[in-house]
N, C-alpha and C positions, 0 to 999 in steps of 0.2 A: 138477526149478525150471523154472518159465516165462519165457522171452527177456524183458523189457522190450520195451514197444513202440517201435519205431525214432522216432525225432524227426520231426514234417513236416518237407520238404523247403522250403528258401526258393525261389521264384520268382523267379529274374531278370526283369528287361524284355525281357530278348529273347536264347535259346539254341541254341545247333547243337548237339546230340548226331552224333556220327562214332562210326564204328565197323566191325567186318566184320559178317559173315552171320550169325545170331545170337548175336551177343555184349551182346546187353540192351535196343539204342537203341531202342526202342520202349514193353519194359514201363518203362525208365529214364519216358520222356515221359509214357506214364498212369501212372507215380507221380508226378510233376509236378502234371496234371494235377489228378488226387485229394487231392492236398494245398491244391493253389487252393482245391479248393471246399470243402474243411473250411476253410477257413481265415476263413468270414465269409456272411454268407447274402445269399442275389439275387446271387453270381456265377454263374457260366457256364462251361463246356470247349464246343469246337469244333475237331474231324478235319477237315481238309482234309486228304483220301487223293488222292492219285495214281497209285493205280494203273491201268490201263486193261486193261478187261476182254476176251482177247484171242481166249481157249481154256480146254477145260472144266480144267484146272490151275489156271489162273489166275484160276479167277473160282470152284472149291473152294477158291483158298487166301482167298481175298479173302473169301468167307462163314467160313472159319474164325477170320480176325481179328474179321471182324464181332463172331460171337458172342464170343469170350475178352475183348474190351472190354469188350461188354455186362454180363460178368461182371465185373469188377474195377473197370471206371466207369463203371456203368448210363444216370449221366446224360449222360455226353457226347454229343454230339451230333454222327451225321457229315454230313457233305458229297465228294462227288465231284465233283475240277476237275484234269483233265489233264493243262491245258494253261494253262488261264488263271488262272494262280493269285496277281501282281499283283494280278489285281483281284479275288477272293474274297478273300484279304485281306483291301483295303481295304474289304471289301461287310461283311464278317460282324468287322471286328475293332474292340472297344470297351473300355472303364474296363476294366469288370469281368466281360470273357470272355477268357480263355486259348486260343487259338489253340494249336494241334498239329496240324504239316504236314509227313503221314510219308507219303513220302519222295523226297526232293530226286534222288534216284537215277535213281527209274524218271522224274519229272518232264523231267527232263534228257534220256530217252529217248526220252520222248514227245516233244519237241521236234523232236531231232535228227532224229529217223524219222516225222514229221509227213506228211513230202508222199510219203515212200519205200512208203507202205505193210511197213513191215517187213521190205524185201528183204534178205537179206547184204551186199549189194555198197551200201547208202546209204551217201553219205559220212560223214562225218560229222568237226566243225569247232565251235569254240567259239564262232568267229564267227555261225554260223549263230543261235545262242541268243543272240548277246549284247545283241536288245535285250529280250527278255524278262528275260533276267541286269538288265540294268542296271534295268529296273521293280520288279524280288524288290527287290533291295540297295534301291531308295526304298521300298517297299510297306515293310519290314520295319524304316527308318526312321521312318515316318511313323506307326506303326503308334498307336492308342492305346491300347489296352492291351498284356501279357505275351504274348510268342510264341515259342515254341519249335521247330523244324525240324530231322529226321532227317535224315541222310544216311547213305552204305557210304562206307566207307574202304579204295579196292581197289585203293592201289599199292602198298601193301607184298612184294606177292609178285613172283615173276617176270616179266620182260616179255615182255607177251605179239607172240605171232609177224605176229599178222596186224595190217596197216596198221588198218584199221577198229576194234579193238579200242583199239589203241595210242594212238590218238587219241581212242577216249571215255574213255581211263584219264587222257589228261594231260586232256582237258574236264571230266571232273567233278572235278579234284584242284586245277585253277583257281579252278572257280564254289567247291569247299569253301573255299578263301581267302581269295575275297570277300566270303562269307559269315560266315564266322569273324573278318573286321576289321571287319564291320557287324556283328556280335553284342557283346552285353556280355561272355555267358561262351562257354567250350567248355567242355565233356565230351567226352571220350574211355571209352568202351566197349570192358572186353576177359572175357570170361569170366560176363561179369554185374556187374563191376565199373567203376563210374566214374573214371575220372582226370581229376582238372580239367590243363584247359590253359590258361584266360585268368579272368579272374573278375575283372572292372571294376565290378561292382551294387556 
């Protein structure tokens, strides 16, 4: 027996999708983009990718994600913006444009290590990224169309031993809280399944 086709997902004005590694976060965002595009003619979807090409493994990962996205949502455009996220949102938002930001974790990493050459001893403090974070929150509120943001939840495991790693876990947790407060909907992904944490849409 054929299973019935899944119902179209309802796209909120703004949504934060959080979860662990390989929890289904990006796939969920792509499903929302697919649903948005299928909802009416003339709509667009744009992925704002924050990954920075730093080594061969990351290059291969980026290309694999590009290929997979092209298969699942072939008409979604992709732009790469590792640092100026608020400006990218402002440039590409529109009433008929769904923006997908993937992901905030890499964006915060880029901000905190931007001037330190990715050195292992680079200081990590949320204050270093505060102006950019404030601009991001403002851009989310001012977006002319729907926006979906993807981020990792990395605070559920054991407390890291390194000072810099502990600081980064704290910084990302605080950023996730701020973005969650700014978004109408928050979804937690686990094992490919969504759990609604907030829905004010």
